[in-house]
N, C-alpha and C positions, 0 to 999 in steps of 0.2 A: 397283699397281706399287711403292708405297712400302714394302710389306712384304717385297719380295724382297731377297735379299742381293745384294751387288755381283757376285759370281760368277754368280749366277742371271741377273741383268740382262745381264751380259756374254754369257752363252750365248744369251739371247733376242735380243740385239742382233746376234749373229753369224747368227742365223736370219732376220734381216730385220725384226724388230719395230721400228717407228718409235717407239712409245711407250717401249719399253725403252731405245732409243738416247737419246731425249730425257731420260728419268730418269737414265740413266747420265751424260750430259753435265752435268745439273744437279748430280748428286752430285760430279762431278769439279771443278766450279767452287767447291763448298763446301770450306772447310778442315776437315779431319777429323783424328782422332787418328793415323791411319797416314800422313797426308800433311802435310809441313811447310809447304809453300807452296801457294796455290791454283793449279790447273792453268790454262794459257792456254786461251782459247776456241779450239777447233778446229772446222773446218767439219764439218757433219754428213753429209758425203758418205761413201759406203762405198768404201773402197779395198781393193785386193787386196795381200796380202803375198806376196812370191815364195816358192814352194815350198808354198803353202797353197791348197787348192782352194776354200775357203770365203771369201766376202768378209768383211772385218773393218772395224768402224767406224773412222773416220778418227783419233780420238784414240788408239785402241789400235794402229792401224797405224803412226802416227807414233812411238809409244813403242817398238814392236817394231823399227821401222826404225832408230831411234837406238841400239838396244841397251839401252834402259832398261826392263827388265822388272820394276822394283821395284814399280810400281803394280799390275801383275797379280799379283805375289807377295803384295803386301799385301792384295789382294782375296781371294786364296785363304786367307790367314791369317785374315782377318776372317770368311770363310765357315766355316772350321773352328771358330772361337770361337763363332759363332752356333749351329752344330750341336751343339757340346758343351754350351752353355747350354740348348738345347732338350732334349737327352738328360737332363740333370740335373733339369730341371723336370718331366719326364714320368713314366716308370715308377717310379722309387724313391719319389717322393712319393705317387703314386697307391696303390702297394702299402702304403706306410706308413699312409695314411689308412684303407685297408681293414683293416689289422692293428689299428689303434687301435679301430675299430668292433668288430672281432672280440673284442678284449681286454675291451672294455666289456661286451659281451654275455656273455662267459664270467664276468666279474666279477659281473654281476648274477645270473647263475645260481648262482654260488658263494655270494653273499649269501643267496639263497633257500634253498639247501641248509644253510647255516650257521644260519639262523633255525629250521630244522626239526630241528636237532640233528646235522647232518652235519659233515664235516670242512671244512677251509679249502683243500683242494686246488685246486678250480676257481677260487676267489677269487684265490689266488696265481698260478695259471696265467693268469688274465685280466689281472692286473697286469703280469706279465712280458711277455705278448703285446702289451699296450699300450705298454710300455717299448720293445720292439723296434720297434714302429710309429713311436714318437716319434723314435728314432734314424734310422730310414729317412727320415722327413720332413726331417731335417737332413742327409741324404745321408752319414751317418757310417758308416765301415767297421766300427765297433764293433757294428753291428747283426748282422753275421754271427757274431761271437764270442758275443754275448749269446744269439742264437737257438740256437746249438749247445749252449751251457751250459744253457739253459732246457729244451731237449728231453731232454738227458741227465739232468738232475735230475728231470724229470717221469717219465721211464722208470724211474729208480731208485726214486722214491717209489711209483709204481704197481706195481713189481715186488715190493714188500713182501708182497703177497698170495701170492706163490709161483708163479703161472702167468705164463708169458711172453706167451701170447696175450692174457690179460686185461690185462697191463701195456701191451702195444702198443695195444689197443683203448681203454684208459683215457687214454693219452697222445695219442691221435689228434688231439684239437683243437690240439695244439701241433706235432706233426710234420707234419700236413697243412698247417698254416699256414707251416711252414718250407720248403715246396717253392718259395717265391719265390727262394731262394738258388740254385736250379738254372737260373734264367732269366738269361742274360747281359745282357739289356737293363736288368735291375734291378740286377744285381751290379756291372757294370763301372763305372758312373758314381760309385760310392761312393768317398769319399776319407777 
């Protein structure tokens, strides 16, 4: 129960969960960042608010009856902040970690090619891919711009051979890795 947000506890308490109601009352008694003074201890009886078909826990019913919806508003704000933090911790950092690993693999392949007398194309592509991954790990919006620049440079470098198909195939390790930019769950939390 301690891992639930206040709004989630509120919903569970509305549904009749005694544990959620007890945890909600415990958190109401604690002074927190959104509440200036500790809340008075309210009975744990479930009361009905006029115009509402669902029973509401007594502390919430008292707040609604007095016209003080500030606590409920602060719960909604805290839940939005928790959801935003969870969104930022999830997809961008995971994709960033995958891109760093992908960049390291490309870089190692580029080193092997360079040791055999090849060009530094894949070594530079690997470094750029790892750089984009590092920016994603920091949730930086610059990752979008760097990814676009890297793909354009890779296509231009690969196009030197003259064939468009060969250029697209040779730049595939970068433009396939750039597909993360099309996923809103990864792109939206960037700041």
